[in-house]
N, C-alpha and C positions, 0 to 999 in steps of 0.2 A: 178540363184538358190535363192530361197526365204530364208529369215533369219530364218523363223520358221522351214524350212527343215534342215538348218544347226544346229539349236539348237537341233532338234530331233536326228540328227546323233550322237551327243555327248553322248546320252544314250548308244549307241553301242561302241563308241570309248573310252569312259571314259574321254573325254577331259573336263577339267575344267579351262576355260580361265579367270574367274573373281575371283581375289584374294583379301581377306580382308587385308588391310594395318595394322590393329591392331593385329590380331592373326594369320595371314597367312593361314586361312582356305580358301579353294577354292570351287567355284561353277560353274556349267555348264550354269547357266542362270543369266543374269544381275539383274533381279528383285529378285532372291533368295539372291544375295549379298546385295541388297538394304534392304530387310527385315532383314537379318542377322545383318547388321550394326546398326540397332536399338537396338540390345541387348547391344551394347557398348554405344550408345548415350542416351539410355533410352527413346527415342522418341516413343510416342504412339498417332499417328495422327487420329485414328478412335475411336470416342466417342459415347457411347450409349445415345440416347436422353431421355431415361426413367430414368436411374439412374446415368448418367454422368461417368460411369466407362469407362476407355480408354484402347485401345488395339494397339499392334504394327502391326497387320495384319487385313485386312478387313474380311477375312474368320473367324477369331476368334470372331470378333464383330457379324458377321452373326449368328454363333452358340450361342453366349451369348444371343442374342435377343430372342431366343426361350425360355429362362428361364422366360421371361415376357409374351410371347404369349402362352406358354404351348405347342407349336408345337413339335411333335415328329415324324418326317417323316420316320424314319428308323425302320422297323418292322421285328422282328424275325419270320421266316417262320415256326419254330418249335412250339414255345409257344405263339406267337402273342404279346410278350412284345415289347414296343416301346421305341425308344431312340431319343434324340435330336441331337446326334452326330454319324456319320457313324463309327468312330473308336470305340465308346462304343459298338455299335452293333457287330462289328467284335470280340471284346474281349469277349462279352457275349456269342457268338456262341461257344466259346471254352468249355463252360459248357456242351453243348450237344455233342460235338465231343470228349471231354476229351483231346483235344490237348493242350500240354504244350510245346511250341516250344523254350522257353528260359531257358537254363540250366546253373546252376552255375558251374564254372570250379573247384571250391574248394571242394564242397561237393556233386556235381551232383544232387542237388535238382532242380526240374523243375517248371516253372511258365507259366501261360497262358498269362501274360502281361509283356512287356519289363520293364516297370517302377517298377513292383513288383520284378523282378530280380535285378534291380539297387538298390532298397531299401534293399533287402536281402544281397547283397554283402557288404553292410556297416556293417553287423553283423560280418563279417570276418575282415574288415579293421579297424573297430572302428571309421570310419569317421562320423562326425556330422557337416555337412557344413552349417546348417541353425541355426543362432543365434538370440535370442530374443534381441531386441535393448534396452529393459527396464531392464531386470534382468541378461542378458548375458548368460542365460541357452541355451545349444546347443542341436540340434535334428538331427536325421538322415533323417527325412522326412520333406518336406516343409509343408505338410498338418498338421502334428503334431505341427509344429511351429505356423501355423495360428490358430489352435484351442487352443494352449497354450496361445496365446496373449489375448484371451477372458477372461482369469483370471484377467488380468490387466484392461481391459476395462469394464468387467462385462457384456459384450454383450452376448445375447443368441438368435442367429439368426434362430435357427431351431425350428419350432413350430408345435405341434401336431394338426392336423386338427379336431380331435374329441373333445379334452378337453382343447385345447389352451395352454397347458403347454409348456414352452420353454426350450431349451437345448443349451449348448455351442458346443456340438459335434453331428454331424449327425449320428454317430454310436449309440449313446445313444438314439437318437430319434427313430432309427429303432428298437432297442430293446424295447423301451417304447411302440411303436405301437402294439406290440404283446400282451400287456395287454388288449387292446380293441379287437383284432382279435382272441385271444386265440391260436395263432400259436405257435407251439413248434417244430421247424424243426430239432432239434438235438436229435436223438434217440440212446439210449444205445443198442448195439447189443447183450448184455448178458441178460438183463431183460426187454427190450422194453420200459423202462421209457423214457419220452421225456422231453426236456428242451427248453426254449426260447433263451438261450445263449450257445454258444459253450464252453465258459469257465466253466459254471456250469456242462456241460456234462463231461468235462475232470476231474473236481474235483470229480464228482459222480463215474466215472470209477475206481477211486482209492479204492472205497469200494470193488470192485471185485478183484483188483490186490493186495490190501494191501499196495500199495506204499504210503510212507509218506516222500516226498522229502524235507520238510521244518523242519530243526532241530534247537532247542534252543541251543545256544553256552554255556549257563550257566549250564543247568541241563540235556542236551542231549535228552530231550523229543522231539518226532517227530510228525509232523502234515501233514495232507493231503492238507491243504489249507494255503496259505501265510497269509491270514487275521487272521486265528486262531493262527498262530505263533505270529503275531503282538500283538494280545490281550493277549496271554500267557505271553509275555515278560514284560508286565506291572505288572505282579505279582512280578517280580524281581526288576524292576525299581521303582515300586510304583506309576508310572505315572497314573493320572486320568484326562485326558484332557477335559472331558465333564462335565461342571458345571451347576448346577441348579441356575437360576437367582432369584428364590424366597428365597431359604434357603442356597445357596452357597455350598450345598453338591456336591461332585465331584464323577465321575464314570469313569471306565476304558472303558466302552462300550457306544456308542451312544444310542443303544436300551434300555439299563438299565436306562439312563437319561429320555428317552421318556416315559417309563412306570412309572418311579418315579414321573414324573410331574402329573400323574393322582391322586397322593395323595393330591396335592394342588387344583386341579380342581374338585376332587370328581368324575371324569369321570370313568365309568366302561363300556367300549364299547363292551365287550365280554360276551355274554349271553348264558347260557346253554339252549338248546332246550327242555330238559326234565323237569327241575324244575324251569326254569326262573331265576336262581341265576346268578348274574352278577359279572364280574371280571375286574380288571384293566389290567391284563396281559393275552395275548392269550395262553401262556404256562400254566398258572394256570387253565384256562378253560379246556384245553386239558387234563390235569392231573385230574381235577375234574370229568370229564366225565367217568373216570375209576371207580369212585364210583358206577355209575349206571351199568356199564358193568361188573364190578368185574375183569376187565383185569389188569394183572400185567406184562407188556411186558419187563421189565428190570430185567435181571437175573444175579446174581453173579456167575462168572465162578469158584469160589473156593468152595462155600458151596451150590450153587443152590438156595439160597433164592431169591424170586422175589419181585419186587417193582413196584408200579404204577407210581412212580415219578423218573425220571432219576437222579436228583440231590441227592435223598435219596440213590440210589445205589452208586453214586460217594462217598458219605460220608461213607457208609457202607464198601466199599472196604478198607478203611483206618484201619478198625479193623484187617484185614488180613495183610496189609502191615506195619502197625504201623506208617504210615505217619502222621505227624502233621505239615502242611505247614504254619500255622498261628502263628507267634511268637510275644509275647509282647515285646515292645521295652524297657520297664522299668525293668522287672525282668527276661526276656528271657524265660518265661514259654511258651510252645507251645501247640497248640490246633488243633484238626482235623477239626473243623468247624470255619468259620469266625465269625458266630454269637456268639459262645462261647468266642472268643477273645474279641469281642465288650463288652460282659457282664463282662468279667474279668477286662477289663481296668477301669471299674467303681469303682473297689476296690481301684485303685490308685488315681483316680480323685475325688472320693466321690460323683460322679453324681448319682442322683436318679430321672430319668426323668418321672417316672410313679407315679402320685399323685391321691390319693383318693379324690373324689369330696365331700364326706360326712365329713371326719374328717381331711383332708389335710395331712395324713400320706403319705410319699413318699417311693418308692421302686426302686431297681436297675433293676428289671425284670418285664415285663408285666404279666407273669404268677403268680408272687407273689402278684401283685395288684389284679388280678382276684380272687385268693384264699381269700385275705383279705376282698374283697367286700362282701363275703358271711357272714362275721360277721354282717354286716349291714342288708343284705337281709334275712338272716336266711336260705338261700338256702343250701341244702345238696343233691347234685345230685348223690352221690355214695351210692348205697343201697346193703346191704348184702342179698344174695339170700336165706340164711338159716334162719335168724331171722328177716329180713326186717328192721334192724337198718340202719339208714342213716348217711352219713358223708360228711363233706365239702371238704375233700381232698381224692384223690384216694389212696395216701400212707397210710392214716389212715385206710381205708377200708382193704387194703392188710394186715396190722398188725392185724386188728380185726379178719379177716378170719382165722388166725392161732389159735384163741381160739376154733374154730370149728374143724380144721384139726389136731391140736396138733403139727403142724410143729414148730421146733425150729432151725432155720438155723444158729444162731450165737453161736459159740462154743468157750469156754475159752481154750486157748492153754496150760494153766498150770494145770488145774484140769479136763478138758473135760466136764465141766458142760455146758449145752446148754440153750439158751434163744430164745424167740419168737421175741424180739425186740432188736435192736442194743443198744439203750439207757440203757436197763437193763444189757446187757453184760458189758458195760463200767462202770456202777455203781458197778457191781460185781468185776471187775478187781482191784478196789481200795483195796479189801481185801488182795490181794497178794502183794501190794506195801509196 
């Protein structure tokens, strides 16, 4: 009776005559034991002649060599997609059949791949068996460890064939490729909007469900996206991790730093297609375009007033809520706008950053400088429609118009006498003192 026949019979009898002396695992074939023992010895006798990578099995080397040759001999009969490994084809076929043969005993979630189940089970056990030798951080997946190690080495082995941009993670490369292909495979079932990333679809779906699972522990404000919560928390911590290398100004968002840098470079990459006016920020261009369309898409839920700029609506809402989230650290006065706080701080610092180029007079606010410059230019852009008299300030025009309308909005609380100007009321009030 041949040895090959005896070996075959063990498939039916379950006989495993060959036992590992290290871990007591048994095998029905002697060569299976031999291959297994290499997991203990670390021996990798099969080496790739192209990249010198070594393997413990000749079959693993054979599959690896296809990464150099590009050979993909295993083809899916349904969609014609090809694979270098027969096991990858078998797993892929589950996409078409919907088969998920591997089920978690804890939560009954099913998977099409055994390794996916194994990785999933660690979410229940908390096991993280793969540890980085440099920083000792642990991971539940070996692939996550391998990709983490690129942080230390700086290696970016995954390169886009179109633009040659390189990435540390293959998943990021896959998502990046969709920039070139325009592919958006993740579609919302409620509004048919499509996305290039599954995570963006999940975040988008919260618009429909109203779900806000990320909550601030300080003020209880909730967010649909974890990144929005992270940025919000910087309001409380004051953290501004993104610093401009030119002027050392810091920002809580990387996007704000990027757009701030346009101040130094003078770059205005966003141009209006109607009037050719250019802007440093894409959001400013978008809101500028509402000037042409007259669109005011942002509406206050309390008073129904509409705005063309989302940030203006945000500030407006504080009229109703009374919220003043920006507090002066010196005198504790609070403001509804961050810009008002910045201006207020100059009272304490004495800073006057806006200087007239003609007479060197300095101002705390740019608007005050603009009004002052009209002293030199003689400009009076505010004209009365009744008598055509012109003024350098809009407030002066408003006061002048009362001479035509007879309006006297400032009333003395002691004698009920009314005045068209606040200054006249204050002068009058000295009579009662």
